[in-house]
N, C-alpha and C positions, 0 to 999 in steps of 0.2 A: 565490399569489394566485388567488382563485376566478375562473372564467371570467366570472361576472356582473360582477365589479369591473373587468375589463380595459378595458372600453369606457366606464366611468364616469369622467368628468373632474370633479375637485373644483376649483371656482373659489373662491378666497379673495378676498373684497372687503374692502379696508381702508377704513373710514369715518373720515375725518379730522374732528376737532372744529374747524371753521373759526372759531368764535367764540373758542375758547381760543387759537388761533394769532393772531387779531387782538388779544386781550388782551395777549399777550406782545409782539407787535409795537408796540402802543401805548406800553408802558413804554420800549421802545427808542427810538421816535420822539421821545417827550417829553424824552429825554436829549440830543437833538441841537439844534443852533441852527436848522437848516432847518425842523424840524417841531415845535418846542416848543409851538406854538399849537394842536396837535391835542388835543382833550379827550376824544373817544371814537371808536371804530371799532365799528360794529354790523353783523353779518352777517344778511341776510334770505334764508333758504333758499328760500322760495317764489319770490322774484324773482331769486335768485342775484346779489345785489348787496351792496355794502358802503356804508354811509352814514358819512361822515367828518364829525364836528362840530368846529368851530373855536372858539377863545376868544371871538371877537366875536359868536358866535351864528349865523354862516353855516354852511352844510353843503354837501356834495358827494356825489352818488351815483355809485359806480363799478361798472360791469358786470363781474362775475367769473364769468359763466356758463361751465360746463364746466371751470373751473380746478381744478387740484390745489392743495394748500396752498401750495406754493412759487410756483406761477404766480400765485396770488392775492396773495401778498406782492409779487411783481414788478409786478403791475398797480396795486396801491395805491401803491407807491413811484414808479412812472412818473407816475401821475396827480397825485401830490403834488409832482412835480418834484424828487424826491430822488435 
């Protein structure tokens, strides 16, 4: 290894597609009795939030700031009472 490379640290940043995670979660939730009324899950990257829309037209905004993909799933599930 060259001396120039010894002090150089390579940081790999994994960028998760949070909307894709929510799209997959939506299909799972709709297959359940507890959350069958959820019609959409939309990620807002600027606000770091998820908007949940329900069958009757109501909606709920969930704060997912600084969440990983799995933490976002937990926050959505907790806020939905699942």
